[in-house]
C-alpha positions, 0 to 999 in steps of 0.5 A, a space after each residue: 125263184 118260184 116258191 119252194 116246197 117245204 121238202 126243197 127248203 130242208 134239202 137246201 138246208 142240208 146242202 148248205 150247211 154241210 158246206 159250211 160246217 167246218 168253218 161255221 163256229 169261226 165264221 158266224 159272228 154270233 160266236 163273238 165273245 159279247 153275244 155268247 156273254 148275252 145269250 148265256 145270261 138269257 139261258 140262265 134267265 130261262 131256267 126259271 121255267 125249269 132246269 131239268 131238260 132242255 131241247 134246242 132245235 135247229 141245234 146246228 154245231 151246238 151253239 146253244 148247247 156249249 152255253 146250256 150244258 151246265 145249266 140244265 140237267 139234260 140237253 137234247 139238240 135236233 138238227 137235219 144236217 148230219 155234218 152240223 150234228 157231228 161237231 156238237 161236243 157231247 163230252 159232258 155226258 148230258 147232251 144228246 143229238 137226234 138228226 130230224 126235222 124240227 116240224 116232226 120231233 121224236 119226243 113225247 108230249 110235255 117232256 122239256 121245261 125249255 125249248 130253244 131255237 136259235 138263228 133258226 126259225 128263219 130257215 123254215 118254210 112254215 114256221 108254225 109247224 115247228 112252233 106247234 111241235 115246240 108247244 107239244 113237247 113243252 111241259 105245261 108252264 114251260 118256256 120257249 126261247 128264240 132269238 137272232 131272227 131277223 126283223 122285217 122292219 130293219 130288212 125293210 129299211 134296208 131295202 128302202 135305203 138301196 132303192 132310194 139311195 141315187 146319188 147319196 152317200 151313206 155311212 160305212 156302217 150302213 153300207 155295210 148293213 145294207 150289203 150284209 142284209 141284201 147281198 149276202 148270198 153273193 158272199 156266200 156263192 163266192 166264199 163256199 161255191 153255193 149257188 144264190 138260189 139254193 142258199 136263199 131256199 135255205 134262208 126261205 124267211 129271211 131271203 125270200 120273205 124279208 124276215 119276220 114281222 114281230 107282231 105277226 109272229 106273236 099272233 101266231 104263237 098265241 093261235 098255237 096255244 101259248 099263253 104269252 109271247 114277249 118280244 124284244 128288239 136286238 142288236 141296233 144298226 152298228 152296235 158292234 162297231 160302237 162296242 169296239 170303236 168306242 166302248 161297251 158303255 156307249 154302245 149300252 147308252 145308244 141302246 137304252 135310249 132306242 129302247 126308250 123310244 120304242 116302237 118308232 125305233 123298231 126298224 133300227 134293230 137287226 134282230 127279234 128275240 122272243 120268249 113264249 110261255 105255254 
């Protein structure tokens, strides 16, 4: 595949998410109760930056909006796909949605206490432009919450495992993750009829760049002007299986141990979370 232009990446996202919009809330794993509870707790913590206005970029069908609308006085969501915006629940009266690109936000400088971006940054060709816009619309001292971004260290580990398998047999948990990370495009093509190239363009940073390097991302945020960028590694390999096949307590014990041995365990975590301060 040739390297796409930014507008091609945006168009691919519109095509993919228009096709997936109807089933998105049912199919995406981040809608599971345990993850919703985790994200809700994080949004509650973000209120330390202020609770007047939240902007959610790449809002989709309203995952963050639904969890945050009673925590902030007003919530704005932006997305490029109208079919996704049409499914956002506006009944609370304090939610507005806008069809636009995250790289060109229709808001004045310094108007928001918090900007969020959930499972969104990896859909961009150049995430620095969207980060620059998030910085611009945040008030001084405001916070930006970014979550569920693909950890390049994990993606590289899955690639090494697949390429070096030879005759070795991996556990069902490892095989499932290799398939999810490296062959998601095949499942989407089969389920939704979306060709693999279009899907991979829509997930540019994940599919074509192999995820986000956490320290490169932090450096980019600091260059833009953010005062700090806190990195958190989230969802270790097989965490859901441990939760549901053993117990939530067992999963918490494994997670606590892996966090104690960071950064050695960094490649065991599938996703990245960032909290930026302006």
